Residue, then its C-alpha position, 0 to 999 in steps of 0.5 A: x500500500x502506498x503512503x498516500x493510500x495509508x494516509x487516507x485510510x481510517x480503519x476505525x471509521x470502516x469498523x464503525x461503518x460495518x458495525x453500524x450497518x450490521x446493527x441496522x440490518x439486525x434491528x428489525x428482528x422481533x421479540x427483543x432480539x433486534x433490540x439487543x443485537x441491533x441496539x447493542x451494535x449501534x452503541x458500539x458503532x457510535x463509540x467507534x464513530x466518535x473515535x474515528x471522527x476524532x482521528x480523522x479530524x486530527x488528520x485534517x479530515x482524511x477518512x471521515x466519509x465512512x463515519x458519516x455513513x455510520x452516523x446515518x446507520x446509527x440514526x436509522x437504527x435508533x429511529x427504528x427502535x424508537x418506532x418499535x423495531x426489534x420489539x414488536x412482531 
């Protein structure tokens, strides 16, 4: 991997992206399974997203695009849970 590609990469941002996506996809499972799996993963993704955002801002904004998508996934997951996703059949 070249130095410029390594400088643009933010592995924590990509981890937040994938964990947030997994939480969004698991959230609709009924009978509180989605609440536990999707909600738990979205909390982990939120922590990773904050860490990745701070790392990206320290590198003058490089590699924060996945954090933006992770934040969207997290918001959709929490919105879905507040509307009954993962709880009601």
